[in-house]
C-alpha positions as a Markdown table, in Angstrom:
| # | Residue | x | y | z |
|---|---|---|---|---|
| 1 | Met | 98.2 | 119.8 | 125.5 |
| 2 | Gln | 100.8 | 119.4 | 122.7 |
| 3 | Asn | 99.9 | 115.7 | 122.3 |
| 4 | Ala | 96.2 | 116.6 | 121.9 |
| 5 | Phe | 97.0 | 119.2 | 119.3 |
| 6 | Asn | 99.3 | 116.7 | 117.4 |
| 7 | Ala | 96.5 | 114.1 | 117.5 |
| 8 | Tyr | 94.0 | 116.7 | 116.1 |
| 9 | Gln | 96.4 | 117.7 | 113.3 |
| 10 | Thr | 97.0 | 114.0 | 112.4 |
| 11 | Asn | 93.3 | 113.3 | 112.3 |
| 12 | Ala | 92.6 | 116.5 | 110.3 |
| 13 | Val | 95.1 | 115.2 | 107.6 |
| 14 | Thr | 94.1 | 111.6 | 107.6 |
| 15 | Thr | 90.4 | 112.4 | 107.2 |
| 16 | Ala | 90.8 | 115.2 | 104.7 |
| 17 | Thr | 89.7 | 114.7 | 101.0 |
| 18 | Pro | 92.4 | 115.1 | 98.3 |
| 19 | Gly | 90.9 | 118.6 | 97.6 |
| 20 | Glu | 91.1 | 119.6 | 101.2 |
| 21 | Leu | 94.7 | 118.4 | 101.4 |
| 22 | Thr | 95.6 | 120.5 | 98.4 |
| 23 | Leu | 93.9 | 123.5 | 100.1 |
| 24 | Lys | 96.1 | 122.8 | 103.2 |
| 25 | Leu | 99.2 | 122.8 | 101.0 |
| 26 | Tyr | 98.3 | 126.2 | 99.6 |
| 27 | Asn | 97.6 | 127.6 | 103.0 |
| 28 | Gly | 100.9 | 126.2 | 104.4 |
| 29 | Ala | 102.8 | 127.7 | 101.5 |
| 30 | Ile | 101.2 | 131.1 | 102.0 |
| 31 | Lys | 102.0 | 130.9 | 105.8 |
| 32 | Phe | 105.7 | 130.0 | 105.2 |
| 33 | Ile | 106.1 | 132.6 | 102.5 |
| 34 | Lys | 104.9 | 135.3 | 104.9 |
| 35 | Gln | 107.4 | 134.0 | 107.5 |
| 36 | Ala | 110.2 | 134.1 | 104.9 |
| 37 | Lys | 109.4 | 137.7 | 104.0 |
| 38 | Ser | 109.3 | 138.7 | 107.6 |
| 39 | Ser | 112.6 | 137.0 | 108.3 |
| 40 | Ile | 114.2 | 138.8 | 105.3 |
| 41 | Glu | 112.9 | 142.1 | 106.7 |
| 42 | Glu | 114.3 | 141.3 | 110.1 |
| 43 | Arg | 117.6 | 140.3 | 108.4 |
| 44 | Asp | 117.4 | 136.8 | 109.8 |
| 45 | Phe | 118.6 | 135.1 | 106.5 |
| 46 | Ser | 119.0 | 131.7 | 108.1 |
| 47 | Lys | 115.3 | 131.6 | 109.0 |
| 48 | Ala | 114.3 | 133.1 | 105.7 |
| 49 | His | 116.1 | 130.3 | 104.0 |
| 50 | Glu | 114.3 | 127.7 | 106.1 |
| 51 | Phe | 110.9 | 129.1 | 105.4 |
| 52 | Asn | 111.7 | 129.5 | 101.7 |
| 53 | Ile | 112.7 | 125.8 | 101.5 |
| 54 | Arg | 109.4 | 124.8 | 103.1 |
| 55 | Val | 107.6 | 126.7 | 100.4 |
| 56 | Gln | 109.7 | 125.1 | 97.7 |
| 57 | Asp | 108.9 | 121.7 | 99.3 |
| 58 | Ile | 105.2 | 122.4 | 99.1 |
| 59 | Val | 105.3 | 123.6 | 95.5 |
| 60 | Gly | 107.3 | 120.4 | 94.7 |
| 61 | Glu | 104.5 | 118.4 | 96.4 |
| 62 | Leu | 101.9 | 120.3 | 94.3 |
| 63 | Ile | 103.9 | 119.4 | 91.2 |
| 64 | Ile | 104.1 | 115.7 | 92.2 |
| 65 | Thr | 100.4 | 115.4 | 92.9 |
| 66 | Leu | 99.3 | 116.9 | 89.5 |
| 67 | Asp | 97.0 | 114.5 | 87.6 |
| 68 | Arg | 98.7 | 114.6 | 84.2 |
| 69 | Asn | 95.5 | 113.2 | 82.6 |
| 70 | Val | 93.7 | 116.4 | 83.3 |
| 71 | Pro | 94.3 | 119.0 | 80.5 |
| 72 | Ile | 94.8 | 122.0 | 82.8 |
| 73 | Ser | 97.7 | 120.1 | 84.6 |
| 74 | Asn | 100.1 | 121.3 | 81.9 |
| 75 | Gln | 99.3 | 124.9 | 82.6 |
| 76 | Leu | 99.5 | 124.4 | 86.3 |
| 77 | Leu | 102.9 | 122.6 | 85.9 |
| 78 | Leu | 104.3 | 125.6 | 84.1 |
| 79 | Met | 103.0 | 128.0 | 86.8 |
| 80 | Tyr | 104.4 | 125.8 | 89.6 |
| 81 | Glu | 107.8 | 125.6 | 87.8 |
| 82 | Tyr | 107.8 | 129.4 | 87.4 |
| 83 | Met | 107.0 | 129.8 | 91.1 |
| 84 | Met | 109.8 | 127.4 | 92.0 |
| 85 | Arg | 112.3 | 129.5 | 89.9 |
| 86 | Arg | 111.2 | 132.7 | 91.6 |
| 87 | Leu | 111.5 | 131.0 | 95.1 |
| 88 | Val | 115.1 | 130.0 | 94.3 |
| 89 | Asp | 115.8 | 133.5 | 93.1 |
| 90 | Ala | 114.3 | 135.0 | 96.2 |
| 91 | Asn | 116.3 | 132.6 | 98.4 |
| 92 | Leu | 119.6 | 133.4 | 96.7 |
| 93 | Lys | 119.1 | 137.2 | 96.6 |
| 94 | Lys | 116.9 | 137.5 | 99.7 |
| 95 | Glu | 114.4 | 139.3 | 97.5 |
| 96 | Val | 111.0 | 140.1 | 99.0 |
| 97 | Ala | 109.6 | 141.2 | 95.7 |
| 98 | Ala | 109.9 | 137.7 | 94.2 |
| 99 | Leu | 108.3 | 136.3 | 97.3 |
| 100 | Asp | 105.4 | 138.8 | 97.0 |
| 101 | Glu | 104.9 | 137.6 | 93.4 |
| 102 | Val | 104.8 | 134.0 | 94.4 |
| 103 | Glu | 102.5 | 134.7 | 97.3 |
| 104 | Ser | 100.1 | 136.5 | 95.0 |
| 105 | Leu | 100.0 | 133.5 | 92.7 |
| 106 | Leu | 99.5 | 131.1 | 95.6 |
| 107 | Val | 96.7 | 133.2 | 97.1 |
| 108 | Asp | 94.9 | 133.2 | 93.6 |
| 109 | Phe | 95.4 | 129.5 | 93.3 |
| 110 | Arg | 94.2 | 128.9 | 96.9 |
| 111 | Asp | 91.1 | 131.1 | 96.5 |
| 112 | Thr | 90.2 | 129.4 | 93.2 |
| 113 | Trp | 90.7 | 125.9 | 94.7 |
| 114 | Lys | 88.6 | 126.9 | 97.7 |
| 115 | Glu | 85.8 | 128.0 | 95.3 |
| 116 | Ala | 86.1 | 124.8 | 93.3 |
| 117 | Ile | 85.7 | 122.7 | 96.5 |
| 118 | Thr | 82.6 | 124.8 | 97.5 |
| 119 | Leu | 81.0 | 124.3 | 94.1 |
| 120 | Ala | 81.8 | 120.6 | 94.1 |
| 121 | Arg | 80.1 | 120.2 | 97.5 |
| 122 | Gln | 77.0 | 122.1 | 96.3 |
| 123 | Ser | 76.6 | 119.9 | 93.3 |
| 124 | Gln | 76.7 | 116.7 | 95.4 |
């Protein structure tokens, strides 16, 4: 069963468009940030650290994949760098409020990205 699931996940990633991959990154970051917050509330700081690092890795990937030739990329870069600073603060201080702030930004970005994908599909 696990092998079938892994094959499905691999196929889902290898056949996804760049836009869908970005959406998957946003969804993954949101999932891990929720787990980090939950771990802090449960006082499992080791798990909170692991989940926070996963979110940082995803935000780092979003930074790396920015197309710097697109004008909005500079604004996105500033927002991603801000999120990264807040994630580091949250990790050091085990601060749920900072994670809430980053989660809210990620949800807004994800929802906007999802809408952009939908509009792009409709125009094709």
